[in-house]
RODO-2510 file (C-alpha; in nm, 4 decimals, decimal comma):
residues 513
     n   res          X          Y          Z
     1     x    10,5390     9,7750     9,6155
     2     x    10,7223    10,0086     9,3809
     3     x    10,5610    10,3096     9,2261
     4     x    10,3323    10,2323     8,9331
     5     x    10,4457    10,2846     8,5774
     6     x    10,2357    10,4386     8,3092
     7     x    10,1319    10,1908     8,0444
     8     x    10,0914    10,4629     7,7847
     9     x    10,4232    10,6434     7,8336
    10     x    10,7054    10,4678     8,0140
    11     x    11,0696    10,5669     8,0122
    12     x    11,2201    10,5406     7,6691
    13     x    10,8888    10,5682     7,4891
    14     x    10,7195    10,8462     7,2973
    15     x    10,4217    10,9884     7,4864
    16     x    10,0898    10,9584     7,3098
    17     x     9,9620    11,2786     7,1538
    18     x     9,6164    11,3693     7,0271
    19     x     9,5633    11,2083     6,6914
    20     x     9,7975    10,9188     6,7624
    21     x     9,7271    10,5807     6,9189
    22     x     9,7348    10,5849     7,2974
    23     x     9,7616    10,2145     7,3735
    24     x    10,0783    10,0766     7,2230
    25     x    10,3325    10,3551     7,2315
    26     x    10,5601    10,2212     7,4980
    27     x    10,8633    10,1173     7,3104
    28     x    11,0393     9,7901     7,3793
    29     x    10,8719     9,5562     7,6252
    30     x    11,0585     9,3486     7,8768
    31     x    11,0638     8,9671     7,8852
    32     x    10,7081     8,8372     7,9006
    33     x    10,5708     9,1922     7,8936
    34     x    10,3348     9,3220     7,6277
    35     x    10,3282     9,6686     7,4730
    36     x    10,0384     9,7560     7,7056
    37     x    10,2437     9,6983     8,0214
    38     x    10,0631     9,3722     8,1041
    39     x    10,2622     9,0511     8,1458
    40     x    10,2072     8,7654     7,8979
    41     x    10,2066     8,4710     8,1388
    42     x     9,8587     8,3174     8,1076
    43     x     9,7681     7,9886     7,9423
    44     x     9,4180     7,9079     7,8215
    45     x     9,3821     7,6793     8,1230
    46     x     9,4388     7,9751     8,3556
    47     x     9,1629     8,1741     8,1847
    48     x     8,9374     7,8675     8,1875
    49     x     8,9875     7,8399     8,5643
    50     x     8,8983     8,2067     8,6013
    51     x     8,5811     8,1637     8,3945
    52     x     8,4648     7,8689     8,6060
    53     x     8,3209     8,1346     8,8344
    54     x     8,0417     8,1731     8,5776
    55     x     7,9131     7,8221     8,6498
    56     x     7,9105     7,9080     9,0195
    57     x     7,6385     8,1596     8,9354
    58     x     7,3944     7,8684     8,9624
    59     x     7,4338     7,8799     9,3395
    60     x     7,3559     8,2515     9,3461
    61     x     7,0353     8,2826     9,1454
    62     x     6,9164     7,9504     8,9986
    63     x     6,6970     7,8898     9,3050
    64     x     6,5143     8,2166     9,2414
    65     x     6,4401     8,1061     8,8844
    66     x     6,3028     7,7690     8,9980
    67     x     6,0882     7,9431     9,2596
    68     x     5,9085     8,1461     8,9924
    69     x     5,8952     7,9248     8,6804
    70     x     5,9640     7,5684     8,8012
    71     x     6,2562     7,3300     8,7584
    72     x     6,2044     7,2295     8,3947
    73     x     6,1517     7,5869     8,2756
    74     x     6,4547     7,7046     8,4759
    75     x     6,6745     7,4320     8,3289
    76     x     6,5637     7,5184     7,9746
    77     x     6,6232     7,8911     8,0247
    78     x     6,9672     7,8547     8,1854
    79     x     7,0884     7,6000     7,9303
    80     x     6,9605     7,8084     7,6370
    81     x     7,1255     8,1244     7,7708
    82     x     7,4553     7,9383     7,8146
    83     x     7,4273     7,8053     7,4586
    84     x     7,3849     8,1613     7,3294
    85     x     7,6921     8,2651     7,5276
    86     x     7,8954     7,9756     7,3847
    87     x     7,7933     8,0609     7,0263
    88     x     7,8713     8,4301     7,0786
    89     x     8,2208     8,3397     7,1915
    90     x     8,3106     8,2225     6,8407
    91     x     8,2379     8,5717     6,7074
    92     x     8,4295     8,7335     6,9912
    93     x     8,7236     8,5017     6,9189
    94     x     8,7487     8,6446     6,5663
    95     x     8,7383     8,9983     6,7029
    96     x     9,0053     8,9072     6,9585
    97     x     9,2304     8,7802     6,6806
    98     x     9,2068     9,1217     6,5121
    99     x     9,3057     9,3050     6,8304
   100     x     9,5348     9,0677     7,0246
   101     x     9,7085     9,3558     7,2030
   102     x     9,3847     9,5036     7,3403
   103     x     9,3111     9,4525     7,7123
   104     x     8,9493     9,4733     7,8203
   105     x     8,7944     9,2294     7,5755
   106     x     8,4446     9,2538     7,4338
   107     x     8,3580     9,6205     7,5109
   108     x     8,6910     9,7344     7,3663
   109     x     8,6170     9,5413     7,0463
   110     x     8,2816     9,7209     7,0364
   111     x     8,4673    10,0521     7,0631
   112     x     8,7062     9,9610     6,7801
   113     x     8,4105     9,8737     6,5599
   114     x     8,2046    10,1864     6,6318
   115     x     8,4650    10,4595     6,6859
   116     x     8,4722    10,5701     6,3222
   117     x     8,0924    10,5881     6,3120
   118     x     7,9825    10,6836     6,6653
   119     x     8,2618    10,6894     6,9229
   120     x     8,0373    10,7380     7,2329
   121     x     7,9116    10,3826     7,1740
   122     x     8,2482    10,2651     7,3011
   123     x     8,2031    10,4595     7,6245
   124     x     7,8587    10,3101     7,6791
   125     x     7,9898     9,9601     7,6140
   126     x     8,3032     9,9769     7,8252
   127     x     8,1569    10,1493     8,1303
   128     x     7,8369     9,9437     8,1194
   129     x     8,0421     9,6271     8,0951
   130     x     8,2771     9,7343     8,3743
   131     x     7,9946     9,8212     8,6116
   132     x     7,8086     9,5027     8,5208
   133     x     8,1083     9,2916     8,6198
   134     x     8,2298     9,5027     8,9104
   135     x     7,8981     9,5599     9,0875
   136     x     7,8625     9,1865     9,1444
   137     x     8,1502     9,2010     9,3920
   138     x     7,9374     9,3726     9,6580
   139     x     7,6288     9,1523     9,6384
   140     x     7,8292     8,8293     9,6179
   141     x     8,0542     8,9294     9,9091
   142     x     7,7591     9,0267    10,1283
   143     x     7,5837     8,7002    10,0352
   144     x     7,8924     8,5075    10,1461
   145     x     7,9061     8,7112    10,4659
   146     x     7,5396     8,6345    10,5365
   147     x     7,5973     8,2602    10,4884
   148     x     7,8985     8,2621    10,7206
   149     x     7,7105     8,4625    10,9829
   150     x     7,3959     8,2482    10,9707
   151     x     7,5805     7,9158    10,9885
   152     x     7,8758     7,9830    11,2173
   153     x     7,7961     8,3147    11,3941
   154     x     7,4205     8,2979    11,4586
   155     x     7,4420     8,5040    11,7787
   156     x     7,6197     8,7968    11,6102
   157     x     7,3221     9,0326    11,5814
   158     x     7,5039     9,3576    11,6593
   159     x     7,5597     9,6418    11,4151
   160     x     7,7998     9,9355    11,3976
   161     x     7,6193    10,2689    11,3779
   162     x     7,8134    10,4949    11,1426
   163     x     7,5589    10,7747    11,1600
   164     x     7,4701    10,7613    10,7930
   165     x     7,4512    10,3814    10,7827
   166     x     7,4603    10,0688    10,9958
   167     x     7,7049     9,7875    10,9220
   168     x     7,6515     9,4377    11,0616
   169     x     7,8675     9,1233    11,0693
   170     x     7,7626     9,0117    10,7199
   171     x     7,8673     9,3464    10,5706
   172     x     8,1984     9,3495    10,7582
   173     x     8,2769     8,9936    10,6505
   174     x     8,1863     9,0896    10,2938
   175     x     8,4266     9,3853    10,3040
   176     x     8,6972     9,1592    10,4488
   177     x     8,6490     8,9072    10,1665
   178     x     8,6810     9,1827     9,9048
   179     x     9,0101     9,2999    10,0562
   180     x     9,1317     8,9389    10,0824
   181     x     9,0573     8,8619     9,7161
   182     x     9,2145     9,1914     9,6096
   183     x     9,5601     9,0745     9,7230
   184     x     9,6278     8,7977     9,4636
   185     x     9,4730     9,0177     9,1926
   186     x     9,7357     9,2851     9,2581
   187     x    10,0056     9,0326     9,1693
   188     x     9,8645     8,9428     8,8278
   189     x     9,6009     8,7399     8,6476
   190     x     9,7987     8,4180     8,6989
   191     x     9,7847     8,4281     9,0830
   192     x     9,4154     8,5161     9,0556
   193     x     9,3656     8,2147     8,8264
   194     x     9,5549     7,9960     9,0743
   195     x     9,3058     8,0966     9,3449
   196     x     9,0183     7,9848     9,1233
   197     x     9,1916     7,6559     9,0448
   198     x     9,2248     7,5745     9,4141
   199     x     8,8716     7,6591     9,5220
   200     x     8,7312     7,5309     9,1911
   201     x     8,8016     7,1734     9,3022
   202     x     8,5333     7,2027     9,5694
   203     x     8,2935     7,3586     9,3202
   204     x     8,3396     7,0737     9,0715
   205     x     8,2972     6,8120     9,3451
   206     x     7,9617     6,9606     9,4437
   207     x     7,8503     6,9733     9,0801
   208     x     7,9414     6,6046     9,0418
   209     x     7,7013     6,5180     9,3260
   210     x     7,4094     6,6857     9,1491
   211     x     7,4951     6,5488     8,8060
   212     x     7,5008     6,1949     8,9479
   213     x     7,1808     6,2451     9,1503
   214     x     6,9373     6,0984     8,8910
   215     x     7,1399     5,7750     8,8944
   216     x     7,2272     5,7353     9,2629
   217     x     6,9504     5,9041     9,4631
   218     x     6,6137     5,7438     9,5223
   219     x     6,4740     6,0870     9,6060
   220     x     6,5286     6,2233     9,2546
   221     x     6,1806     6,2520     9,1024
   222     x     6,1109     6,3549     8,7445
   223     x     5,7684     6,5065     8,8385
   224     x     5,9573     6,7710     9,0391
   225     x     6,0717     6,9189     8,7070
   226     x     5,7692     7,1402     8,6496
   227     x     5,6963     7,3853     8,3664
   228     x     5,5870     7,7241     8,4955
   229     x     5,6322     7,9599     8,2017
   230     x     5,2663     7,9396     8,1022
   231     x     5,0810     7,7993     7,8042
   232     x     5,1862     7,9165     7,4600
   233     x     4,8549     7,8072     7,3139
   234     x     4,6320     8,0098     7,5465
   235     x     4,8476     8,3165     7,6198
   236     x     5,1535     8,3202     7,3929
   237     x     5,2731     8,6748     7,4687
   238     x     5,2648     8,6278     7,8467
   239     x     5,4735     8,3116     7,8123
   240     x     5,7234     8,4677     7,5717
   241     x     5,7486     8,7876     7,7774
   242     x     5,8228     8,5981     8,1000
   243     x     6,0857     8,3864     7,9220
   244     x     6,2525     8,6954     7,7739
   245     x     6,2632     8,8690     8,1127
   246     x     6,4355     8,5727     8,2723
   247     x     6,6758     8,5431     7,9771
   248     x     6,7578     8,9106     8,0390
   249     x     6,8519     8,8399     8,4006
   250     x     7,0206     8,5039     8,3337
   251     x     7,2242     8,6401     8,0433
   252     x     7,4317     8,8442     8,2846
   253     x     7,5577     8,5132     8,4304
   254     x     7,5416     8,2796     8,1311
   255     x     7,7381     8,5061     7,8946
   256     x     8,0172     8,5555     8,1447
   257     x     8,2681     8,3269     7,9717
   258     x     8,3384     8,6080     7,7253
   259     x     8,5639     8,7356     8,0050
   260     x     8,8400     8,5161     7,8577
   261     x     8,8805     8,7792     7,5839
   262     x     8,9702     9,0440     7,8438
   263     x     9,3124     8,8841     7,8984
   264     x     9,4248     8,8723     7,5324
   265     x     9,7537     9,0622     7,5849
   266     x     9,8340     8,8389     7,8828
   267     x     9,8240     8,5032     7,7016
   268     x    10,1519     8,3282     7,6239
   269     x    10,0125     8,2388     7,2812
   270     x     9,7367     8,4196     7,0923
   271     x     9,5784     8,0783     7,0273
   272     x     9,5160     8,0527     7,4008
   273     x     9,2418     8,3149     7,3792
   274     x     9,0439     8,1152     7,1224
   275     x     9,0843     7,7934     7,3236
   276     x     8,9748     7,9629     7,6444
   277     x     8,6644     8,1143     7,4834
   278     x     8,5586     7,7827     7,3271
   279     x     8,6257     7,5504     7,6204
   280     x     8,4772     7,7801     7,8849
   281     x     8,1613     7,8265     7,6771
   282     x     8,1243     7,4510     7,6244
   283     x     8,1861     7,3748     7,9920
   284     x     7,9311     7,6318     8,1112
   285     x     7,6659     7,5023     7,8713
   286     x     7,7194     7,1469     7,9986
   287     x     7,7027     7,2534     8,3635
   288     x     7,3930     7,4697     8,3084
   289     x     7,2183     7,1722     8,1475
   290     x     7,3220     6,8830     8,3737
   291     x     7,3297     7,0415     8,7212
   292     x     6,9801     7,1998     8,6931
   293     x     6,8469     6,8639     8,5701
   294     x     6,9858     6,6912     8,8781
   295     x     6,8846     6,9603     9,1270
   296     x     6,5407     7,0124     8,9718
   297     x     6,4458     6,6518     9,0378
   298     x     6,5478     6,6703     9,4034
   299     x     6,3578     6,9848     9,5104
   300     x     6,0021     7,0919     9,4404
   301     x     5,9097     7,4377     9,3173
   302     x     5,7350     7,5048     9,6485
   303     x     6,0519     7,4217     9,8440
   304     x     6,2561     7,6481     9,6184
   305     x     6,0067     7,9316     9,6698
   306     x     6,0268     7,8882    10,0475
   307     x     6,4072     7,9141    10,0493
   308     x     6,5672     7,9962     9,7102
   309     x     6,9143     8,0437     9,8591
   310     x     6,9001     7,7172    10,0566
   311     x     6,7635     7,5033     9,7737
   312     x     7,1007     7,3518     9,6900
   313     x     7,1704     7,2558    10,0514
   314     x     6,8332     7,0762    10,0627
   315     x     6,9098     6,8970     9,7367
   316     x     7,2593     6,8025     9,8553
   317     x     7,1313     6,6332    10,1710
   318     x     6,8915     6,4239     9,9595
   319     x     7,1814     6,2704     9,7721
   320     x     7,4257     6,2364    10,0622
   321     x     7,3553     6,2049    10,4367
   322     x     7,2891     6,5225    10,6326
   323     x     7,5061     6,6385    10,9198
   324     x     7,8614     6,7553    10,8557
   325     x     7,8102     6,7136    10,4801
   326     x     7,5688     7,0056    10,4859
   327     x     7,8662     7,2200    10,5824
   328     x     8,0524     7,0798    10,2837
   329     x     7,7735     7,2066    10,0589
   330     x     7,7882     7,5467    10,2258
   331     x     8,1628     7,5541    10,1639
   332     x     8,1012     7,4735     9,7971
   333     x     7,8573     7,7641     9,7737
   334     x     8,1092     7,9923     9,9441
   335     x     8,3747     7,8705     9,6992
   336     x     8,1482     7,9637     9,4089
   337     x     8,0891     8,3080     9,5591
   338     x     8,4588     8,3739     9,6160
   339     x     8,5372     8,2609     9,2609
   340     x     8,2821     8,5143     9,1406
   341     x     8,4438     8,7964     9,3379
   342     x     8,7864     8,6951     9,2078
   343     x     8,6827     8,6715     8,8423
   344     x     8,4803     8,9939     8,8563
   345     x     8,7725     9,1852     8,9996
   346     x     9,0120     9,0504     8,7358
   347     x     8,7823     9,1010     8,4364
   348     x     8,6340     9,4331     8,5448
   349     x     8,9756     9,5860     8,6094
   350     x     9,0940     9,4941     8,2578
   351     x     8,7805     9,6466     8,1070
   352     x     8,8286     9,9771     8,2897
   353     x     9,2023     9,9791     8,2132
   354     x     9,1361     9,9085     7,8456
   355     x     8,8773    10,1879     7,8386
   356     x     9,1328    10,4333     7,9746
   357     x     9,3947    10,3213     7,7223
   358     x     9,1489    10,3800     7,4403
   359     x     9,0564    10,7283     7,5604
   360     x     8,7136    10,6382     7,7009
   361     x     8,7830    10,6914     8,0724
   362     x     9,0082    10,9319     8,2683
   363     x     9,3754    10,8913     8,1808
   364     x     9,4674    10,8418     8,5482
   365     x     9,3525    10,4802     8,5077
   366     x     9,6196    10,4151     8,2403
   367     x     9,8646    10,2730     8,4924
   368     x     9,9946     9,9318     8,5880
   369     x    10,1992     9,8367     8,8922
   370     x    10,5347     9,6578     8,8763
   371     x    10,3546     9,3242     8,8372
   372     x    10,1875     9,4434     8,5173
   373     x     9,8465     9,4757     8,6860
   374     x     9,6009     9,7674     8,6413
   375     x     9,6041     9,8297     9,0158
   376     x     9,4207    10,1617     9,0028
   377     x     9,1301     9,9977     8,8210
   378     x     9,1207     9,7295     9,0925
   379     x     9,1241     9,9923     9,3664
   380     x     8,8374    10,1747     9,1929
   381     x     8,6252     9,8573     9,1966
   382     x     8,7137     9,7814     9,5596
   383     x     8,6234    10,1319     9,6807
   384     x     8,3001    10,1374     9,4803
   385     x     8,1862     9,8037     9,6198
   386     x     8,2697     9,8903     9,9785
   387     x     8,0591    10,2045     9,9371
   388     x     7,7739     9,9938     9,7953
   389     x     7,7950     9,7516    10,0874
   390     x     7,7866    10,0321    10,3450
   391     x     7,5245    10,2611    10,1933
   392     x     7,2959    10,0415     9,9824
   393     x     7,0547     9,8346    10,1885
   394     x     6,9778     9,6019     9,8981
   395     x     7,2777     9,5795     9,6624
   396     x     7,0898     9,3363     9,4373
   397     x     6,8924     9,6330     9,3034
   398     x     7,2212     9,7770     9,1772
   399     x     7,3085     9,4405     9,0289
   400     x     6,9800     9,4211     8,8388
   401     x     7,0336     9,7774     8,7167
   402     x     7,3917     9,7023     8,6100
   403     x     7,2600     9,4273     8,3856
   404     x     7,1316     9,6927     8,1457
   405     x     7,4817     9,8208     8,0730
   406     x     7,6317     9,4732     8,0514
   407     x     7,3846     9,3447     7,7924
   408     x     7,4107     9,6718     7,5991
   409     x     7,7867     9,6090     7,5780
   410     x     7,7219     9,2581     7,4428
   411     x     7,4770     9,3985     7,1882
   412     x     7,7177     9,6690     7,0689
   413     x     7,9932     9,4080     7,0344
   414     x     7,7739     9,1716     6,8309
   415     x     7,6656     9,4565     6,6046
   416     x     8,0302     9,5649     6,5972
   417     x     8,1231     9,2278     6,4497
   418     x     7,9051     9,3125     6,1500
   419     x     8,0450     9,6661     6,1311
   420     x     8,4043     9,5374     6,1254
   421     x     8,3210     9,2878     5,8499
   422     x     8,1592     9,5691     5,6488
   423     x     8,3990     9,8579     5,7158
   424     x     8,7282     9,6728     5,7440
   425     x     8,7364     9,3508     5,5418
   426     x     9,1100     9,4192     5,4954
   427     x     9,1931     9,3644     5,8643
   428     x     9,4037     9,0601     5,9300
   429     x     9,1932     8,7913     6,1008
   430     x     9,4183     8,5042     6,2155
   431     x     9,1008     8,3303     6,3283
   432     x     8,8045     8,3790     6,0987
   433     x     8,4582     8,2352     6,1563
   434     x     8,3093     8,0592     5,8523
   435     x     8,0392     8,1666     5,6097
   436     x     7,7675     8,1413     5,8703
   437     x     7,9247     8,4196     6,0787
   438     x     7,7403     8,7190     5,9292
   439     x     7,3871     8,5695     5,9395
   440     x     7,4600     8,4294     6,2854
   441     x     7,5713     8,7694     6,4121
   442     x     7,2621     8,9316     6,2577
   443     x     7,0311     8,6836     6,4310
   444     x     7,2095     8,7368     6,7626
   445     x     7,1815     9,1156     6,7275
   446     x     6,8044     9,0889     6,6790
   447     x     6,7688     8,8370     6,9624
   448     x     6,9776     9,0411     7,2068
   449     x     6,7907     9,3603     7,1186
   450     x     6,4571     9,1958     7,1948
   451     x     6,5839     9,0453     7,5217
   452     x     6,7368     9,3781     7,6271
   453     x     6,4292     9,5893     7,5537
   454     x     6,1658     9,3491     7,6876
   455     x     6,3777     9,2478     7,9868
   456     x     6,4660     9,6024     8,0918
   457     x     6,1060     9,7253     8,0612
   458     x     5,9432     9,4213     8,2261
   459     x     6,1936     9,3078     8,4918
   460     x     5,9300     9,3544     8,7648
   461     x     5,7737     9,0264     8,6455
   462     x     6,0540     8,8395     8,8204
   463     x     6,0196     9,0320     9,1452
   464     x     6,3794     9,1582     9,1205
   465     x     6,3442     9,4817     8,9278
   466     x     6,1269     9,7731     8,8302
   467     x     6,1308    10,1422     8,7276
   468     x     6,3799    10,2308     9,0023
   469     x     6,6349     9,9735     8,8817
   470     x     6,5827    10,0815     8,5208
   471     x     6,6470    10,4447     8,6205
   472     x     6,9668    10,3426     8,8016
   473     x     7,0843    10,1512     8,4947
   474     x     7,0195    10,4507     8,2688
   475     x     7,1996    10,6732     8,5191
   476     x     7,5058    10,4482     8,5097
   477     x     7,5183    10,4780     8,1309
   478     x     7,4746    10,8554     8,1559
   479     x     7,7731    10,8711     8,3925
   480     x     7,9825    10,6882     8,1325
   481     x     7,9088    10,9652     7,8836
   482     x     8,0114    11,2301     8,1381
   483     x     8,3471    11,0564     8,1957
   484     x     8,3871    11,0151     7,8205
   485     x     8,3170    11,3855     7,7662
   486     x     8,5768    11,4774     8,0284
   487     x     8,8415    11,2530     7,8739
   488     x     8,7798    11,3553     7,5140
   489     x     8,7327    11,7296     7,5535
   490     x     8,9359    11,8163     7,8642
   491     x     9,2228    11,5654     7,8648
   492     x     9,2648    11,4666     7,4978
   493     x     9,0872    11,7502     7,3147
   494     x     8,9532    11,5190     7,0500
   495     x     8,6209    11,5196     6,8609
   496     x     8,3292    11,3685     7,0496
   497     x     8,1388    11,1736     6,7870
   498     x     8,4203    11,0122     6,5900
   499     x     8,7682    10,8918     6,6780
   500     x     9,0094    11,0112     6,4066
   501     x     9,3050    10,8099     6,5349
   502     x     9,4190    10,5002     6,3462
   503     x     9,3711    10,1680     6,5191
   504     x     9,6452    10,0835     6,7658
   505     x     9,6265     9,7091     6,7099
   506     x     9,9302     9,5420     6,5589
   507     x     9,7090     9,2801     6,3945
   508     x     9,4587     9,5182     6,2356
   509     x     9,6794     9,5786     5,9333
   510     x     9,5464     9,6327     5,5820
   511     x     9,6468     9,3589     5,3450
   512     x     9,5861     9,4544     4,9858
   513     x     9,6266     9,1142     4,8271
***
């Protein structure tokens, strides 16, 4: 691989200086190459394939939801969260049309909205979003390693003693999977999308089994779909609080289709971004409604509580004969996990790269390799997740903590939509949401604020969080401010609270008609 080239100052371009845009000062781009150094080779179908990993999140944590609140409640919560994510995508599509040359997606749009008012908000959004997406790589990889070990290597009970930590087969397999998935990502978003297309076939086939279950399986029973959120009439706050806490945890998965915005500079046509955001949101909503309905009627809440991770295997064998087909279901779960690692690596690297380009993270991350890929951002995620696998006994605690930053990024972006409409009505918006956009955004801001506050402060109700995870989440956000301070004061020597530089987007042009 050739030496990386700097996306902010390649040969023949004028280096960015304080007070001037730092993202699009490269000069003339090559064929299929954008002004950010990324290659414009993606179609909306490629991004859709990448975002299919979001639907695979059902296999990771839906069983845990059923175990606590029952099948009917879980289905309602997951479908509602996916609907919110789909609706939000329409607002993000408008923001993407304003900044089509911006890699990184939603958190970068939040930065563009807030930088003239309170620039540190961009640092909180981008780093929180990056960690929220990137931290999943460790827990998902270890989960895949545990499945492989339990099913095909049951006698492998040894562990390597590293002195400061012990690493077993599941951890080593997880590290190997991370390194394996890293390879196609280093060659571009299109090869990464191709990986998801291939393994996505198995994922869709398994979903089809569950969707058809109510029609073809005599073991599907409607009474299995139980409501466990409580009684609104007798204890309304307890019911609402439990629902909000689960919506806080589920939102991290259900909103994931906004990742399609992260690849805006890499689309062949700017219309591809809008199509990808709409279709991926619609698909995820449909899957989160139909698959839980099918699975919920095949497994009781008690069975889910006994084995949340194995719930789907149990349900699968009640539609199709057991035996070798159980391995097929395990392969489908592994496919979903690998898709998640792949998508997280692709999306998280663009978010960190975009943050560096916009002066929110150290400038050393402003580099792409000869394939137009932010390789350094990928390496950063890989190293971080290997460290988490080796030193953190329960990576899911980090994942729960990372949810705080991710949902804060979503909130700042939704509020940023309103700020952009108010502060910059003159910006060109090739795609503009209709009259309902402003009240819709306002409602979503209020809703997300409530979910974020109640969920973060009450996550122990689910059994997957508590004060420790909240402290970790706050610490992650504090680290983002430290990196922001270093970039702004040491490397760029710019003011901390406001960004005086004009927007670097080619589309955000005043039109004084």
